[in-house]
Steps between C-alpha positions, in 0.01 A plus 500: 500500500317775685664833438592715798335810359161634416441798276868533416632529856676198637350400835599202717262209513451247778620230263788510253343286229245239413583167334597549138217365288527336162421717195280211385253610767429809290251289307212275590454173312782594265316802360682829452405785730249730328216742576267201532720298739348407836643727770510487876530818709628401844488765772615468859219562752675344801496748787677271749847596376419863424169688551542696175442186293154448650418870530562595135490180299135397519389799293756404235387137505134602454585732212707233322220250551253745351718567195550129437132405486432314175864513394781246507635611838463429868584697815632306798604590854846386608695508825826687550704481178739754657543873454247615761645849479361521147144399599274443321718260300385324185641201311384438144505148357615378252694818409686496833472878539498627859354832610497699822308793649204405284226759547141479368584755229764276341306170510337550159828609330678198652224267386518639146881498500504127571273439201724712277818339641647829619579628850407799716845627605395716798381191690739243355695284749655254258424164344518144631684377192765773476824567681534834680686672215231401251234643730685832506535488121128440447409777745713765329398393149131507596549846652615624159202375300151360569537287185792290621548161336595300810646218293756738351658614829857390567790641696877490511711575808790745470741675738262788571178299526303356211369573152133419436385414148131500408247560223147632489215284371500466119827694472826365362727773635675405822548760772768503768506642854815549702468430873755563773527278809533651848500370855229639725403448864140446612309447822364149538127456558328174583167662413330828419489601869801304623846656457768262626763760589752343263643613167603308191726576202368424151602571144261732317494613139435847365418607147789706360413554136349358181755393240477408132471127432 
């Protein structure tokens, strides 16, 4: 599911979700995802729906293509996956990580993050394989540490919001974040230059405090 936020602020998308994909798609040919797994970086360059996609995305595509030379990765152009307001938008396969507002300065960190199986929280829009709450959980956990073990992240819903449990790589100690849920109103945009004049209510989460596991 695409998350409705980028960089920690929930923002309405032009679509509510994408089809839930099977976790089995996290691997190719039955192999576990690793630094050496073949990766596809798919970036929207379609300017027919929104000019920002064409205006900003080609530089990102070229940079990704340059970084992937000689490595097990490929950059591809795609058409309108949604979220034009976040252009340039990037989808990483097979991890399922989705990013928005991708600038040339963050291309190399994103490329490296995919190899290391971590995320770049400031540009994170969610993951194709996760529900919306899990996307929030991953975002807040990754914001706490650059060494997040993504496989350790889990959450539990409570009356105030949710508790997020996670560990750092090569660490046994579990850490816990307490998040509070709030309703917030946002302007709807069909694209980066196209406000629709409508508003939408969404649930957002805010980090309250760290608690002992």
